[in-house]
Backbone bond lengths (Angstrom), bond angles and torsions (degrees), N, CA, C in turn:
res aa  C-N    CA-C-N  psi(-1)  N-CA   C-N-CA  omega(-1)  CA-C   N-CA-C  phi
1 M - - - 1.451 - - 1.521 108.54 -
2 S 1.315 117.27 130.87 1.457 121.03 -178.71 1.522 111.20 -84.29
3 T 1.312 114.82 153.78 1.455 120.94 -179.94 1.521 108.79 -104.82
4 P 1.340 116.80 153.48 1.474 119.24 -179.41 1.527 113.00 -58.83
5 C 1.345 117.22 -35.89 1.466 118.52 -179.25 1.530 110.91 -68.13
6 L 1.329 117.62 -33.34 1.466 120.59 176.32 1.522 109.84 -66.55
7 L 1.324 116.45 -46.64 1.471 119.56 -179.40 1.517 111.02 -62.46
8 A 1.334 117.23 -39.15 1.462 120.41 179.11 1.525 110.96 -66.09
9 A 1.335 116.53 -46.73 1.464 120.20 179.61 1.515 110.60 -64.09
10 W 1.326 116.55 -40.06 1.460 120.45 -178.82 1.524 110.96 -65.57
11 S 1.327 116.97 -43.17 1.463 119.16 -178.96 1.527 111.04 -65.10
12 M 1.334 117.11 -30.22 1.464 120.38 178.87 1.529 112.14 -76.81
13 C 1.322 117.71 -30.50 1.467 121.13 -170.69 1.523 115.25 -109.07
14 E 1.317 118.06 -14.70 1.464 120.26 -171.59 1.526 112.17 -56.45
15 A 1.320 118.11 -47.36 1.460 120.83 -177.58 1.533 110.95 -63.69
16 Q 1.337 116.56 -41.10 1.459 119.97 179.33 1.527 110.73 -66.72
17 L 1.317 116.42 -42.00 1.463 120.33 177.89 1.525 110.90 -62.16
18 R 1.330 115.95 -44.30 1.469 120.63 179.93 1.530 109.87 -61.09
19 G 1.326 117.14 -45.12 1.463 120.97 178.75 1.522 112.03 -62.86
20 Y 1.316 116.19 -42.99 1.467 121.65 178.19 1.529 110.59 -59.47
21 L 1.325 116.11 -48.55 1.463 120.50 -177.76 1.529 112.15 -68.59
22 R 1.330 117.09 -41.76 1.470 119.63 179.52 1.520 110.95 -64.31
23 H 1.332 116.47 -37.67 1.462 120.49 178.44 1.528 110.70 -64.37
24 R 1.313 117.37 -39.81 1.467 121.77 -176.09 1.536 112.35 -80.28
25 I 1.326 117.55 -37.53 1.457 120.44 -175.90 1.517 111.68 -88.76
26 G 1.318 117.02 -41.79 1.462 120.34 179.94 1.520 113.73 92.41
27 Q 1.293 118.43 -27.31 1.462 122.62 178.83 1.523 108.84 -101.96
28 I 1.314 117.17 122.11 1.461 121.76 -176.51 1.523 111.48 -60.48
29 D 1.328 117.29 -45.82 1.470 120.05 -178.59 1.524 111.62 -63.48
30 D 1.331 117.47 -41.49 1.460 120.71 178.80 1.524 110.74 -65.34
31 A 1.326 116.54 -41.03 1.462 120.13 178.94 1.524 110.41 -63.60
32 D 1.323 116.64 -40.54 1.466 119.59 179.03 1.530 111.76 -66.85
33 E 1.327 117.12 -33.26 1.464 119.82 176.42 1.531 110.79 -65.34
34 V 1.322 116.39 -43.31 1.471 119.87 178.22 1.526 109.50 -65.54
35 L 1.308 117.38 -39.57 1.462 121.17 177.86 1.534 110.31 -59.88
36 Q 1.317 115.63 -41.46 1.463 119.96 177.93 1.532 110.70 -63.95
37 E 1.345 117.39 -39.42 1.463 120.75 176.59 1.533 110.86 -60.45
38 V 1.323 116.20 -41.02 1.466 120.81 179.53 1.522 109.84 -62.37
39 F 1.324 116.77 -44.77 1.464 120.01 -179.75 1.524 110.76 -63.55
40 I 1.310 117.06 -41.02 1.468 120.52 179.89 1.525 110.36 -63.87
41 K 1.339 117.10 -41.57 1.470 119.52 177.97 1.520 110.79 -63.77
42 A 1.314 117.10 -39.42 1.461 120.25 177.33 1.526 110.21 -66.50
43 L 1.301 116.30 -41.03 1.459 121.48 179.39 1.526 111.11 -62.74
44 R 1.315 116.49 -38.18 1.469 120.62 179.56 1.524 112.45 -66.80
45 Q 1.314 117.07 -19.87 1.460 120.11 177.45 1.525 111.48 -68.18
46 G 1.327 116.14 -24.23 1.463 120.66 179.34 1.514 110.88 59.30
47 S 1.332 116.32 -135.39 1.464 120.85 -178.21 1.528 112.13 -68.81
48 N 1.334 117.46 -17.93 1.465 120.07 177.16 1.523 111.50 -64.92
49 F 1.331 116.88 -24.74 1.454 120.00 179.52 1.529 110.14 -61.15
50 C 1.323 117.16 -36.11 1.466 120.93 -179.18 1.521 112.10 -67.23
51 A 1.326 117.52 -22.47 1.461 121.15 -179.54 1.521 112.20 -82.31
52 I 1.326 118.11 -10.12 1.467 121.62 179.71 1.522 108.27 -71.13
53 D 1.340 115.75 128.49 1.466 120.43 -177.35 1.520 113.00 -64.95
54 N 1.320 116.14 -52.03 1.459 120.47 -177.91 1.532 108.01 -115.68
55 R 1.315 115.59 89.47 1.465 121.01 -174.54 1.529 111.95 -65.32
56 R 1.318 116.54 -36.45 1.466 120.60 179.55 1.530 109.55 -62.95
57 A 1.313 117.25 -47.38 1.461 121.04 179.35 1.531 110.24 -62.15
58 W 1.322 117.06 -39.74 1.461 121.21 178.99 1.526 110.10 -62.20
59 L 1.332 117.11 -45.66 1.463 120.99 179.80 1.533 111.35 -62.07
60 F 1.335 116.63 -41.59 1.460 119.09 179.18 1.527 111.52 -68.92
61 Q 1.324 117.46 -35.83 1.464 119.99 177.02 1.529 110.65 -64.37
62 V 1.321 116.19 -42.92 1.469 120.00 177.58 1.530 109.48 -63.60
63 A 1.324 117.01 -39.05 1.470 120.63 178.29 1.529 110.41 -64.39
64 R 1.339 117.68 -43.34 1.466 120.63 177.82 1.529 110.98 -61.39
65 N 1.324 116.42 -43.22 1.465 120.03 179.67 1.526 111.57 -64.83
66 A 1.322 116.50 -43.30 1.471 120.22 178.99 1.522 110.63 -64.74
67 L 1.316 116.36 -38.62 1.463 121.18 177.31 1.529 110.44 -64.24
68 A 1.322 117.07 -44.39 1.469 120.77 178.70 1.524 110.43 -62.06
69 D 1.328 116.59 -41.55 1.470 120.05 178.02 1.516 110.72 -61.02
70 R 1.311 116.79 -44.72 1.459 120.82 -178.59 1.522 110.97 -65.15
71 L 1.316 117.50 -42.22 1.463 120.34 -179.44 1.528 110.86 -69.23
72 R 1.321 116.61 -34.99 1.459 120.38 178.40 1.525 110.46 -64.67
73 V 1.313 116.94 -42.07 1.468 121.55 -179.09 1.522 110.89 -69.98
74 S 1.329 117.02 -33.91 1.456 119.80 -174.94 1.530 113.39 -82.62
75 R 1.329 117.65 -3.80 1.453 120.47 178.87 1.530 110.54 -60.03
76 E 1.294 115.45 137.62 1.462 119.19 -179.27 1.514 110.05 -74.57
77 H 1.326 115.53 139.81 1.456 122.26 177.58 1.516 108.39 -117.78
78 V 1.304 115.49 136.94 1.447 120.97 178.56 1.531 107.51 -103.79
79 P 1.328 117.47 123.88 1.463 118.75 179.81 1.528 110.94 -68.69
80 L 1.326 116.05 142.48 1.455 120.90 177.40 1.525 109.26 -81.89
81 P 1.320 116.76 144.55 1.469 118.59 178.55 1.532 110.46 -67.37
82 D 1.332 115.51 150.17 1.460 121.06 -178.90 1.518 112.43 -66.45
83 D 1.324 117.35 -27.91 1.456 120.16 -176.42 1.530 113.13 -91.92
84 L 1.299 117.58 16.07 1.459 122.07 179.26 1.523 109.29 -65.92
85 V 1.312 116.31 129.03 1.457 121.60 -177.97 1.522 108.54 -80.64
86 S 1.331 115.88 132.57 1.459 119.43 178.63 1.519 109.31 -79.07
87 P 1.323 117.05 153.50 1.467 119.71 -179.55 1.529 110.63 -62.28
88 E 1.332 114.82 146.29 1.457 119.61 -179.03 1.519 111.58 -69.67
89 N 1.294 116.88 -30.90 1.457 120.96 -176.79 1.526 109.31 -91.67
90 E 1.296 116.58 77.04 1.462 121.59 -178.11 1.527 110.07 -71.23
91 L 1.323 117.07 134.47 1.458 121.48 179.44 1.516 112.15 -100.89
92 A 1.315 119.05 -7.16 1.463 121.22 -174.64 1.517 113.61 -55.95
93 P 1.350 120.49 -47.67 1.462 118.10 179.80 1.523 112.57 -61.32
94 V 1.342 117.12 -38.29 1.460 120.39 178.56 1.522 109.73 -63.05
95 V 1.322 116.46 -45.15 1.459 120.64 179.48 1.517 110.35 -63.05
96 D 1.342 116.96 -41.59 1.468 119.98 177.92 1.516 111.04 -60.82
97 D 1.343 117.32 -44.06 1.462 120.71 178.68 1.527 111.08 -63.58
98 L 1.331 116.30 -42.67 1.455 120.16 179.95 1.519 111.06 -66.82
99 S 1.336 118.10 -36.09 1.464 120.02 178.94 1.524 110.74 -66.39
100 A 1.333 117.72 -32.72 1.468 120.36 175.58 1.523 109.85 -64.45
101 C 1.309 115.89 -41.20 1.467 120.21 177.02 1.527 110.12 -65.65
102 L 1.329 116.08 -40.67 1.458 120.58 179.73 1.520 111.38 -60.61
103 S 1.327 116.83 -45.89 1.464 118.57 -178.30 1.526 110.74 -63.01
104 R 1.322 117.21 -36.01 1.465 119.69 178.90 1.527 110.42 -69.45
105 V 1.316 117.33 -44.23 1.469 120.73 -179.86 1.521 110.51 -65.72
106 L 1.342 117.61 -37.27 1.467 120.15 177.20 1.518 111.14 -57.89
107 C 1.318 116.54 -40.00 1.474 120.77 179.25 1.516 111.71 -63.75
108 E 1.324 116.70 -25.17 1.460 121.18 -178.23 1.528 112.86 -85.93
109 L 1.333 117.24 -12.80 1.464 120.92 179.28 1.530 110.21 -78.36
110 S 1.321 115.85 165.08 1.463 119.89 175.55 1.525 109.69 -66.44
111 A 1.311 116.25 160.60 1.470 120.91 -179.27 1.527 110.81 -60.33
112 D 1.342 117.88 -39.03 1.466 121.32 179.93 1.528 111.28 -64.80
113 D 1.353 116.27 -45.35 1.463 119.55 178.97 1.522 110.79 -65.02
114 R 1.326 116.64 -41.99 1.463 121.52 -179.79 1.526 110.58 -61.53
115 L 1.338 117.14 -42.66 1.459 120.93 178.99 1.524 110.76 -63.00
116 A 1.329 117.34 -46.26 1.467 121.16 -178.14 1.525 110.97 -61.70
117 I 1.331 117.15 -47.22 1.466 121.29 -179.06 1.533 110.35 -65.59
118 T 1.315 116.17 -46.50 1.465 120.21 -177.34 1.520 111.22 -63.72
119 L 1.324 116.70 -48.52 1.462 120.78 -176.04 1.532 111.47 -65.67
120 C 1.328 116.90 -50.96 1.471 120.07 -172.91 1.524 113.83 -84.65
121 D 1.327 117.41 -44.83 1.459 119.32 -172.48 1.522 113.56 -91.28
122 L 1.315 118.00 -35.14 1.456 119.48 -176.82 1.522 112.68 -93.69
123 E 1.340 117.08 -37.58 1.453 119.77 -179.03 1.522 112.77 -95.72
124 G 1.334 117.71 -10.84 1.454 121.53 174.20 1.518 116.05 80.45
125 H 1.337 117.92 16.83 1.456 119.85 176.80 1.520 109.69 -76.54
126 S 1.314 115.87 158.23 1.462 120.08 -178.60 1.526 110.54 -78.65
127 Q 1.313 114.80 161.80 1.460 120.09 176.79 1.529 109.87 -66.43
128 Q 1.331 117.24 -28.58 1.461 120.19 175.97 1.521 110.37 -64.38
129 E 1.337 117.09 -38.92 1.465 120.25 177.78 1.524 110.92 -64.48
130 L 1.330 117.06 -37.12 1.461 120.72 175.30 1.523 109.72 -62.90
131 A 1.328 116.44 -44.28 1.466 120.88 179.09 1.522 110.71 -60.88
132 D 1.321 116.69 -45.20 1.463 120.71 179.89 1.524 110.99 -62.87
133 R 1.314 115.80 -42.49 1.472 120.14 -178.09 1.527 111.88 -64.70
134 L 1.350 115.97 -36.50 1.459 119.96 -177.92 1.531 113.05 -92.84
135 G 1.336 116.27 -7.72 1.462 120.00 -178.98 1.523 112.87 69.61
136 I 1.338 115.70 37.14 1.468 120.95 179.16 1.526 109.02 -123.77
137 S 1.327 115.83 170.59 1.461 119.82 179.67 1.528 110.11 -74.07
138 L 1.325 115.53 163.32 1.463 120.56 179.06 1.525 110.38 -62.76
139 S 1.327 117.61 -41.60 1.468 119.29 -179.72 1.524 110.77 -64.74
140 A 1.327 117.72 -36.12 1.467 120.39 176.82 1.520 110.34 -66.53
141 A 1.329 117.16 -38.37 1.466 120.63 178.14 1.525 110.13 -66.14
142 K 1.330 117.29 -40.72 1.460 120.35 178.11 1.523 110.81 -61.94
143 S 1.318 116.48 -43.15 1.463 120.07 177.62 1.516 110.77 -63.13
144 R 1.317 115.95 -42.37 1.461 120.45 -178.73 1.528 111.52 -62.61
145 I 1.321 117.07 -43.92 1.467 119.46 -178.84 1.530 110.46 -68.65
146 Q 1.332 117.61 -36.78 1.466 119.72 178.48 1.528 111.05 -65.25
147 R 1.333 116.97 -42.68 1.468 120.11 177.79 1.526 110.28 -64.65
148 A 1.320 117.28 -41.00 1.469 121.00 179.47 1.528 110.15 -63.59
149 R 1.323 117.74 -40.97 1.464 121.08 178.84 1.535 110.66 -64.45
150 R 1.329 115.62 -41.09 1.458 119.57 178.90 1.531 110.32 -62.57
151 R 1.336 116.62 -45.33 1.473 119.94 179.51 1.533 110.85 -65.96
152 L 1.322 117.53 -37.80 1.459 120.55 177.48 1.531 109.79 -62.59
153 K 1.319 117.02 -45.26 1.463 120.96 179.34 1.525 110.37 -61.36
154 E 1.336 117.12 -43.06 1.462 120.68 178.41 1.527 110.94 -61.08
155 R 1.328 116.83 -44.05 1.476 120.66 -179.75 1.527 110.83 -67.59
156 M 1.336 117.60 -40.13 1.460 120.85 178.61 1.533 109.67 -64.64
157 T 1.324 116.47 -38.72 1.457 120.71 -180.00 1.525 110.77 -66.55
158 S 1.311 116.74 -42.63 1.466 118.49 -177.46 1.529 112.11 -82.26
159 A 1.308 118.66 -43.38 1.464 120.80 -174.38 1.522 112.71 -77.66
160 C 1.310 117.40 -35.27 1.473 120.67 -175.79 1.522 112.47 -114.74
161 Q 1.324 116.59 6.04 1.470 122.57 -178.18 1.535 111.89 50.74
162 V 1.324 115.10 42.24 1.466 120.02 178.03 1.520 108.08 -69.29
163 R 1.341 115.58 133.38 1.455 121.83 176.26 1.523 107.75 -121.11
164 F 1.324 114.79 145.76 1.460 121.11 -176.44 1.521 109.61 -115.79
165 D 1.338 116.30 147.01 1.458 120.14 175.70 1.525 109.39 -83.09
166 E 1.337 116.43 -175.47 1.467 120.43 -177.05 1.526 112.89 -65.19
167 D 1.341 117.89 -19.11 1.463 121.47 177.63 1.524 112.53 -90.45
168 G 1.338 116.69 -0.13 1.453 120.52 -179.81 1.520 113.87 84.81
169 K 1.324 117.44 11.49 1.467 121.54 179.58 1.519 109.26 -94.35
170 V 1.325 115.51 149.13 1.459 120.24 179.38 1.518 108.96 -65.15
171 C 1.331 116.26 127.15 1.461 119.35 178.06 1.526 111.40 -112.30
172 S 1.347 117.17 -24.05 1.466 118.97 175.84 1.519 109.26 -163.26
173 F 1.335 115.47 161.17 1.463 121.86 176.67 1.507 109.12 -166.29
174 T 1.307 115.48 166.94 1.464 122.11 176.25 1.512 107.37 -109.51
175 P 1.324 118.23 117.04 1.467 119.48 -177.44 1.532 111.95 -65.26
176 R 1.301 114.85 145.28 1.465 121.95 171.87 1.510 106.96 -115.50
177 P 1.297 117.89 141.82 1.457 118.00 178.47 1.515 110.86 -67.48
178 P 1.339 117.46 143.61 1.466 119.55 178.36 1.518 110.69 -65.65
179 L 1.310 115.09 158.77 1.464 120.74 178.55 1.508 111.53 -67.64
């Protein structure tokens, strides 16, 4: 069910959104599909949409995100030949060993740090989703994830003797057996 504030905001912004999307995409039908996605996302907000301070900015941000998603998916991919030789310096075993150390160190972190790292860095959820899940502000979630990352790095450095090169990439470590 739509809310009056959504209908009012939509009637004020629909033409501008359509023009923005058509200009960026070039195909009228594709732009209209993205516009429909934006409306559906706004509709799914329900009464929460009325609590948004700047509804126009929110609608345009959702349109930009939907446009980026569409352009990302439509990028052409070139298949690699089957006879492509793999690099001699394989990193997979090193990564596997380091991931075993990571899982052990994660178990040693506090529940809050473990949740932040797991949700945002390992499962790929946004920091906003972490904030929503914990009932905190986005800035508090950002601070929490940064502190958790710092503590994880400290534990990895001490527990697994992880060393980083000048670019901040792992260059060596001592594996620890998993729990």
